[in-house]
KOLKOL-968528 format. One record per atom (N, C-alpha, C): residue number from 0; x, y, z. Coordinates in nm, 4 decimals. Example, Ala and Ser with C-alpha at 12.3 -4.5 7.8 and 13.67 -1.06 7.14 Angstrom:
# residues 2
0  1.3190  -0.5690  0.7800
0  1.2300  -0.4500  0.7800
0  1.3200  -0.3300  0.7800
1  1.2850  -0.2250  0.7080
1  1.3670  -0.1060  0.7140
1  1.2900  0.0030  0.7870
# end
This chain:
# residues 76
0  0.0764  -0.1138  0.0118
0  0.0005  -0.0009  0.0073
0  0.0855  0.1292  -0.0098
1  0.2171  0.1370  0.0717
1  0.3057  0.2389  0.0208
1  0.3254  0.3138  -0.0919
2  0.3252  0.2302  -0.2128
2  0.3185  0.2695  -0.3126
2  0.2146  0.3618  -0.3753
3  0.1047  0.2955  -0.3380
3  -0.0495  0.3685  -0.3577
3  -0.0407  0.5069  -0.3039
4  0.0042  0.5090  -0.1616
4  0.0001  0.6505  -0.0713
4  0.1081  0.7243  -0.1446
5  0.2149  0.6911  -0.1804
5  0.3010  0.7812  -0.2415
5  0.2580  0.8245  -0.3940
6  0.1695  0.7436  -0.4560
6  0.1366  0.7918  -0.5935
6  0.0279  0.8882  -0.5665
7  -0.0666  0.8755  -0.4164
7  -0.1551  0.9679  -0.4092
7  -0.1290  1.0862  -0.3510
8  -0.0060  1.0785  -0.2718
8  0.0744  1.2009  -0.2501
8  0.1162  1.3015  -0.3470
9  0.1711  1.2078  -0.4730
9  0.2166  1.2900  -0.5772
9  0.1122  1.3529  -0.6706
10  0.0035  1.2564  -0.6659
10  -0.1222  1.3338  -0.7488
10  -0.1623  1.4625  -0.6904
11  -0.1797  1.4906  -0.5593
11  -0.2211  1.5909  -0.4685
11  -0.1320  1.7254  -0.5111
12  -0.0019  1.7072  -0.5303
12  0.0812  1.7954  -0.5880
12  0.0770  1.8570  -0.7242
13  -0.0136  1.7839  -0.8120
13  -0.0299  1.8212  -0.9548
13  -0.1108  1.9155  -0.9579
14  -0.1210  1.9909  -1.0910
14  -0.2061  2.1094  -1.0840
14  -0.3378  2.0549  -1.1273
15  -0.4396  2.1388  -1.0982
15  -0.5740  2.0776  -1.1376
15  -0.5711  2.0167  -1.2903
16  -0.5127  2.0746  -1.3829
16  -0.5237  2.0214  -1.5077
16  -0.4386  1.8758  -1.5080
17  -0.3545  1.8781  -1.4763
17  -0.2731  1.7650  -1.4460
17  -0.3625  1.6425  -1.3890
18  -0.4058  1.6757  -1.2883
18  -0.5008  1.6239  -1.2199
18  -0.5862  1.5294  -1.3228
19  -0.6678  1.6183  -1.3753
19  -0.7578  1.5918  -1.4788
19  -0.7131  1.5030  -1.5743
20  -0.5939  1.5343  -1.6191
20  -0.5319  1.4356  -1.7296
20  -0.4898  1.2912  -1.6751
21  -0.4476  1.3046  -1.5513
21  -0.4205  1.1912  -1.4693
21  -0.5273  1.0697  -1.4602
22  -0.6464  1.1651  -1.4420
22  -0.7874  1.0790  -1.3927
22  -0.8162  1.0136  -1.5587
23  -0.8118  1.0862  -1.6421
23  -0.8677  1.0254  -1.7870
23  -0.7507  0.9395  -1.8281
24  -0.6395  0.9236  -1.7885
24  -0.5534  0.8292  -1.8300
24  -0.5705  0.6988  -1.7606
25  -0.5947  0.7269  -1.6250
25  -0.6178  0.6206  -1.5267
25  -0.7738  0.5414  -1.5796
26  -0.8488  0.6247  -1.6096
26  -0.9679  0.5574  -1.6464
26  -0.9697  0.5018  -1.7719
27  -0.8865  0.5364  -1.8774
27  -0.8300  0.4788  -1.9941
27  -0.7734  0.3323  -1.9474
28  -0.6893  0.3046  -1.8617
28  -0.6243  0.1982  -1.8306
28  -0.7022  0.1143  -1.7768
29  -0.8317  0.1419  -1.7085
29  -0.9281  0.0497  -1.6330
29  -1.0090  -0.0171  -1.7557
30  -1.0381  0.0600  -1.8156
30  -1.1309  0.0302  -1.9616
30  -1.0632  -0.0782  -2.0253
31  -0.9319  -0.0534  -2.0560
31  -0.8723  -0.1671  -2.1453
31  -0.8457  -0.2911  -2.0528
32  -0.8246  -0.2891  -1.9306
32  -0.8254  -0.4018  -1.8455
32  -0.9756  -0.4679  -1.8451
33  -1.0681  -0.3863  -1.8253
33  -1.1673  -0.4505  -1.8404
33  -1.2152  -0.5193  -1.9514
34  -1.1973  -0.4400  -2.0463
34  -1.2078  -0.5061  -2.2071
34  -1.1373  -0.6492  -2.2324
35  -0.9963  -0.6445  -2.1845
35  -0.9278  -0.7185  -2.2089
35  -0.9884  -0.8839  -2.1251
36  -0.9943  -0.8351  -2.0036
36  -1.0572  -0.9373  -1.9289
36  -1.2144  -1.0044  -1.9801
37  -1.2805  -0.9236  -2.0277
37  -1.3993  -0.9632  -2.1145
37  -1.3852  -1.0207  -2.2125
38  -1.2949  -1.0028  -2.2888
38  -1.2171  -1.1049  -2.4251
38  -1.1759  -1.2350  -2.3701
39  -1.0999  -1.2090  -2.2626
39  -1.0553  -1.3500  -2.2339
39  -1.1649  -1.4711  -2.1634
40  -1.2677  -1.4045  -2.0941
40  -1.3719  -1.4899  -2.0739
40  -1.4527  -1.5371  -2.1545
41  -1.4605  -1.4367  -2.2733
41  -1.5639  -1.5054  -2.3692
41  -1.4600  -1.6054  -2.4690
42  -1.3430  -1.5926  -2.4473
42  -1.2722  -1.7089  -2.5260
42  -1.2794  -1.8389  -2.4464
43  -1.2800  -1.8354  -2.3407
43  -1.2838  -1.9396  -2.2643
43  -1.4118  -1.9952  -2.2418
44  -1.5369  -1.9336  -2.3276
44  -1.6576  -1.9833  -2.3234
44  -1.6607  -2.1146  -2.4231
45  -1.7257  -2.2299  -2.4033
45  -1.7194  -2.3453  -2.4600
45  -1.8085  -2.3375  -2.5728
46  -1.9046  -2.2470  -2.5685
46  -1.9884  -2.2206  -2.7010
46  -1.9336  -2.1745  -2.8421
47  -1.8177  -2.1109  -2.7896
47  -1.7429  -2.0249  -2.9094
47  -1.6171  -2.1041  -2.9477
48  -1.5958  -2.1908  -2.8691
48  -1.4852  -2.3023  -2.9122
48  -1.5418  -2.4300  -2.9777
49  -1.5864  -2.4386  -3.0750
49  -1.6404  -2.5380  -3.1302
49  -1.5578  -2.6605  -3.1695
50  -1.4252  -2.6076  -3.2071
50  -1.3465  -2.7195  -3.2190
50  -1.2914  -2.7907  -3.1008
51  -1.2900  -2.7191  -3.0087
51  -1.2603  -2.7997  -2.8685
51  -1.3890  -2.9633  -2.8472
52  -1.5049  -2.8923  -2.9208
52  -1.6184  -3.0028  -2.8903
52  -1.6234  -3.1049  -3.0103
53  -1.5394  -3.0526  -3.1095
53  -1.5548  -3.1414  -3.2250
53  -1.5539  -3.2957  -3.2006
54  -1.6192  -3.3961  -3.2467
54  -1.6120  -3.5244  -3.1879
54  -1.6682  -3.5801  -3.0528
55  -1.7162  -3.4731  -2.9949
55  -1.8045  -3.5101  -2.8543
55  -1.9515  -3.4854  -2.8961
56  -1.9695  -3.3702  -2.9562
56  -2.1086  -3.3457  -2.9811
56  -2.1580  -3.4155  -3.0985
57  -2.3057  -3.4530  -3.1052
57  -2.3700  -3.5261  -3.2133
57  -2.3582  -3.4483  -3.3430
58  -2.4169  -3.4984  -3.4484
58  -2.4293  -3.4229  -3.5619
58  -2.5078  -3.2945  -3.5462
59  -2.5050  -3.2338  -3.6462
59  -2.6030  -3.1136  -3.6356
59  -2.7259  -3.1215  -3.5985
60  -2.8349  -3.0790  -3.5139
60  -2.9731  -3.1160  -3.4851
60  -3.0651  -3.0078  -3.5608
61  -3.1621  -3.0652  -3.6313
61  -3.2345  -2.9573  -3.6608
61  -3.3582  -2.9409  -3.5416
62  -3.3322  -2.8158  -3.5048
62  -3.4587  -2.8030  -3.3622
62  -3.5556  -2.8461  -3.4197
63  -3.6178  -2.8033  -3.5386
63  -3.7908  -2.8243  -3.5811
63  -3.8004  -2.9785  -3.5605
64  -3.6873  -3.0428  -3.6272
64  -3.7109  -3.1838  -3.6225
64  -3.7126  -3.2568  -3.5067
65  -3.6177  -3.1999  -3.4219
65  -3.6063  -3.2533  -3.2722
65  -3.7353  -3.2347  -3.2070
66  -3.8103  -3.1188  -3.2159
66  -3.9315  -3.0983  -3.1431
66  -4.0317  -3.2041  -3.1838
67  -4.0304  -3.1932  -3.3272
67  -4.1264  -3.2684  -3.3961
67  -4.1373  -3.4324  -3.3344
68  -3.9924  -3.4811  -3.3438
68  -3.9642  -3.5895  -3.3158
68  -4.0118  -3.6346  -3.1431
69  -4.0010  -3.5472  -3.0609
69  -3.9890  -3.5152  -2.9143
69  -4.1453  -3.5479  -2.9078
70  -4.2332  -3.4867  -2.9724
70  -4.3683  -3.4509  -2.9648
70  -4.4179  -3.5812  -2.9626
71  -4.3983  -3.6416  -3.0977
71  -4.4612  -3.7848  -3.1217
71  -4.4365  -3.8676  -3.0441
72  -4.3087  -3.8672  -2.9840
72  -4.2739  -3.9620  -2.8440
72  -4.3904  -3.9340  -2.7504
73  -4.4152  -3.8227  -2.6971
73  -4.5168  -3.7795  -2.5929
73  -4.6232  -3.8512  -2.6397
74  -4.6826  -3.8432  -2.7884
74  -4.8116  -3.9054  -2.8294
74  -4.8437  -4.0493  -2.8021
75  -4.7125  -4.1071  -2.8118
75  -4.7370  -4.2574  -2.7993
75  -4.7687  -4.3451  -2.6676
# end
């Protein structure tokens, strides 16, 4: 925490214009970090990594055909 307090003390010695510029730069750094983390979480999503699941999932399924067959089973 000493580094944080040192930076805070230094920020307090800046002019108002410099503080505003620092604030904008810090906001940009945070936005970039959040975007990077969001991209990493999307990449980890198994729905988007279809190659990983190839051979595990059955062939492509037609949703309407699946519903039709399922309802036929219910009627039996």
